[in-house]
C-alpha positions as MATLAB code, in Angstrom:
seq = 'MDMFKLAYFLFRSEIPHTTNWTALVSTAASVDHSDLLRRAVKTAPQNAHHLSKESITGILEAFGDAIHEIAKRKLRDVKQFAVMGD';
ca = [
      -4.031   -8.165    3.005;
      -5.843   -5.518    4.767;
      -2.994   -3.127    4.977;
      -2.490   -3.560    1.208;
      -5.958   -2.704    0.289;
      -5.540    0.242    2.681;
      -2.142    1.547    1.100;
      -3.837    1.621   -2.325;
      -6.529    3.201   -1.150;
      -3.335    6.090   -0.407;
      -1.720    5.822   -3.331;
      -4.716    5.915   -5.840;
      -6.279    9.052   -4.000;
      -2.938   11.187   -3.951;
      -2.727   11.041   -0.231;
       0.330   11.384    1.768;
       1.011    8.033    2.615;
       3.665    8.499    5.491;
       1.880   11.494    7.169;
      -1.765    9.159    6.962;
      -1.061    5.703    7.222;
      -1.170    5.467   11.232;
      -4.524    7.507   11.120;
      -5.947    5.576    8.349;
      -5.344    1.910    9.953;
      -6.649    3.501   13.205;
      -9.452    4.622   11.343;
      -9.970    1.238    9.827;
      -9.835   -0.894   12.816;
     -11.997    0.952   14.917;
     -15.240    0.478   11.803;
     -14.008   -3.332   11.203;
     -16.347   -5.493   13.430;
     -15.153   -8.431   12.793;
     -11.799   -6.724   15.115;
      -9.266   -8.711   12.987;
      -6.927   -5.625   12.063;
      -6.970   -4.050   15.154;
      -6.013   -7.820   16.856;
      -3.542   -8.214   13.920;
      -2.052   -4.614   14.722;
      -1.777   -5.272   18.435;
      -1.004   -8.860   18.483;
       1.489   -8.589   16.340;
       5.342   -8.526   17.132;
       6.635   -4.990   17.371;
       8.699   -5.044   14.619;
       5.976   -6.279   12.215;
       2.520   -4.024   12.881;
       3.468   -2.464    9.738;
       2.707    1.313   11.395;
       6.069    2.662   10.524;
       6.378    5.228    7.570;
       9.029    2.590    6.585;
       6.481   -0.076    6.072;
       4.418    2.218    4.310;
       7.194    3.115    2.055;
       8.262   -0.447    1.809;
       4.715   -1.276    0.592;
       4.770    1.545   -1.962;
       7.961    0.402   -3.380;
       6.301   -3.017   -3.569;
       3.510   -1.731   -5.704;
       5.537    0.156   -8.103;
       7.615   -3.011   -8.154;
       4.551   -4.992   -9.440;
       2.889   -2.348  -12.008;
       6.686   -1.696  -13.105;
       6.761   -5.792  -14.233;
       3.232   -5.799  -15.699;
       3.836   -3.349  -17.981;
       7.042   -4.882  -18.661;
       5.458   -7.813  -19.852;
       2.356   -5.824  -21.992;
       5.379   -3.469  -23.597;
       7.596   -6.615  -24.168;
       6.382   -7.276  -28.238;
       5.221   -3.304  -28.923;
       7.615   -1.496  -31.491;
       6.320    1.751  -30.644;
       5.145    3.352  -27.356;
       5.114    6.933  -26.156;
       4.871    7.075  -21.829;
       3.375   10.301  -20.604;
       4.375   11.419  -17.204;
       2.730   13.940  -14.898;
];
């Protein structure tokens, strides 16, 4: 859950996710007085530590899919709408 919160911070703040992910996780782990995040990253198997560019991209895609589903649900019965993108 902490990793998703950190990823959401990057996405919401429009900070490049693949270049800042490991630094953000390391910083969060260093100030986590419970030591849970650091232990989770250190004890996770090498293929499950969520520090790679592939992991953060996967999390970003999961957020995108979730937002897409929410928007589809909200717009299902709407007859007219506009989409504005930046």
